[in-house]
C-alpha positions as CSV (number, residue, x, y, z in Angstrom):
1,M,31.9,12.5,-44.2
2,E,33.4,9.6,-42.3
3,L,36.8,11.2,-42.2
4,M,35.3,14.4,-40.6
5,M,34.0,12.2,-37.7
6,L,37.6,11.5,-36.8
7,Y,38.2,15.2,-36.1
8,T,35.1,16.0,-34.0
9,P,35.4,16.9,-30.4
10,N,33.3,13.8,-29.4
11,N,35.8,11.4,-30.9
12,L,38.0,9.5,-28.3
13,L,41.2,10.2,-30.3
14,Y,40.4,13.9,-30.4
15,K,39.8,13.9,-26.6
16,Y,43.1,12.1,-26.1
17,I,45.1,14.5,-28.3
18,R,43.5,17.5,-26.5
19,Y,44.3,16.0,-23.1
20,R,48.0,15.4,-24.2
21,F,48.2,18.8,-25.7
22,R,47.1,20.4,-22.4
23,R,49.5,18.2,-20.4
24,I,52.5,19.1,-22.6
25,Q,51.5,22.8,-22.4
26,I,51.8,22.6,-18.7
27,Q,55.1,20.6,-18.9
28,C,56.6,23.2,-21.3
29,N,55.6,26.1,-19.1
30,M,53.4,27.6,-21.8
31,V,51.6,30.4,-19.8
32,Y,49.8,31.8,-22.8
33,D,46.1,31.2,-23.1
34,V,45.0,29.5,-26.3
35,T,41.4,30.1,-27.3
36,V,39.0,27.3,-27.6
37,E,38.8,27.8,-31.4
38,E,42.6,27.8,-31.7
39,E,42.9,24.7,-29.6
40,D,40.2,23.0,-31.7
41,E,42.1,23.8,-34.9
42,I,45.5,22.7,-33.4
43,C,44.0,19.4,-32.3
44,R,42.5,18.7,-35.7
45,N,45.8,19.5,-37.4
46,L,47.6,17.2,-35.0
47,L,45.1,14.4,-35.7
48,K,45.7,14.8,-39.4
49,K,49.5,14.7,-39.0
50,R,49.2,11.7,-36.7
51,A,47.1,9.8,-39.3
52,K,49.6,10.7,-42.1
53,V,52.4,9.1,-40.1
54,L,50.7,6.2,-38.3
55,I,48.5,4.8,-41.0
56,P,51.3,3.9,-43.4
57,V,53.5,2.7,-40.5
58,G,50.6,0.6,-39.2
59,I,50.1,-1.0,-42.6
60,L,53.8,-1.7,-42.9
61,Y,53.9,-3.1,-39.3
62,C,51.0,-5.5,-40.0
63,L,52.5,-6.7,-43.2
64,T,56.0,-7.2,-41.7
65,F,54.6,-9.0,-38.7
66,A,52.4,-11.3,-40.8
67,V,55.2,-12.2,-43.2
68,S,57.7,-12.8,-40.5
69,F,55.3,-14.9,-38.4
70,V,54.4,-17.1,-41.4
71,W,58.1,-17.3,-42.5
72,L,59.2,-18.3,-39.0
73,L,56.4,-20.9,-38.8
74,G,57.5,-22.4,-42.1
75,T,61.2,-22.4,-41.7
76,S,62.0,-22.8,-38.0
77,E,62.5,-26.3,-36.6
78,E,61.9,-25.2,-33.1
79,L,59.9,-22.1,-32.2
80,N,60.5,-19.8,-29.3
81,P,58.1,-20.2,-26.3
82,L,56.0,-17.1,-27.2
83,M,55.4,-18.4,-30.8
84,Q,54.7,-21.9,-29.4
85,W,52.1,-20.5,-27.1
86,E,50.5,-18.4,-29.9
87,V,50.3,-21.3,-32.3
88,S,48.8,-23.5,-29.5
89,V,46.2,-20.9,-28.8
90,I,45.3,-20.5,-32.5
91,D,45.1,-24.3,-32.8
92,Y,42.8,-24.4,-29.8
93,V,40.5,-21.7,-31.4
94,K,40.2,-23.3,-34.8
95,P,37.7,-26.0,-33.9
96,I,35.6,-23.5,-32.0
97,L,35.5,-21.2,-35.1
98,N,34.5,-24.1,-37.3
99,T,31.5,-24.9,-35.2
100,I,30.1,-21.3,-35.1
101,D,26.8,-21.0,-37.0
102,F,26.4,-17.4,-38.2
103,K,22.8,-16.2,-38.4
104,W,21.7,-12.8,-39.7
105,Y,19.9,-12.1,-36.4
106,A,22.5,-13.2,-33.8
107,Y,26.0,-14.5,-33.2
108,S,26.9,-17.3,-31.0
109,L,28.6,-16.8,-27.7
110,D,31.4,-18.9,-29.0
111,L,32.5,-15.9,-31.0
112,L,32.8,-13.8,-27.8
113,R,34.7,-16.7,-26.3
114,V,37.2,-16.8,-29.2
115,A,37.7,-13.0,-28.9
116,V,38.5,-13.3,-25.2
117,I,40.9,-16.2,-25.8
118,L,42.7,-14.3,-28.7
119,A,42.8,-11.0,-26.8
120,P,46.1,-11.6,-25.1
121,I,47.8,-12.4,-28.4
122,A,46.4,-9.3,-29.9
123,I,47.6,-7.1,-27.0
124,I,51.1,-8.6,-27.1
125,N,51.5,-8.2,-30.8
126,V,50.1,-4.7,-31.1
127,S,51.8,-3.2,-28.1
128,P,55.0,-2.1,-30.0
129,Y,52.7,-0.1,-32.4
130,I,50.9,1.5,-29.5
131,I,54.2,2.5,-27.9
132,F,55.3,3.9,-31.3
133,S,52.0,5.9,-31.7
134,Y,52.5,7.3,-28.2
135,I,56.0,8.5,-29.1
136,V,54.8,10.0,-32.4
137,D,52.0,11.8,-30.5
138,T,54.4,13.3,-28.0
139,I,56.8,14.4,-30.7
140,L,54.1,16.1,-32.8
141,I,52.5,17.8,-29.8
142,R,55.8,19.0,-28.3
143,R,56.8,20.5,-31.7
144,R,53.4,22.3,-31.9
145,V,53.6,23.6,-28.3
146,K,57.2,24.9,-28.9
147,A,56.1,26.5,-32.2
148,L,53.2,28.3,-30.3
149,I,55.6,29.4,-27.6
150,K,57.9,30.9,-30.2
151,E,55.0,32.5,-32.0
152,Y,53.6,34.1,-28.8
153,Y,57.1,35.1,-27.7
154,S,57.8,36.9,-31.0
155,D,54.5,38.7,-30.8
156,E,55.2,40.2,-27.5
157,K,56.4,43.9,-27.4
158,P,59.5,44.7,-25.3
159,F,59.1,47.2,-22.6
160,G,60.3,50.8,-23.2
């Protein structure tokens, strides 16, 4: 049931894939009209293919990043400036996290403060994966649009 929610038209990823599909249709000069049902099916299939590619790559990226980060912390005498900054931010956040008292009815605003402080690190470290997912989306959608163009082109009857 939860996986089906990923493929509903109200989902943000679905809307993004549909938007990119329409934009690439225009870029590839696809003048054929695709019905709403066909477009819905195409977007669902693209989301499934996207998940098959990006979920394993994302897991691998996280594991590789974590192992390399820990390895560099343990073996390097002098860290590069980016890692020094990340370590100093994490060291700054640790005491704040230790003082947070979690209750069943509310969270402290310190948790929000920690999230805001750690947001730049998350954005910097996740940006290569986001760029990779954009490239994968573009490749998958272009392939599908070109296949549709070939399909519609072969269905046309020549004059005469």
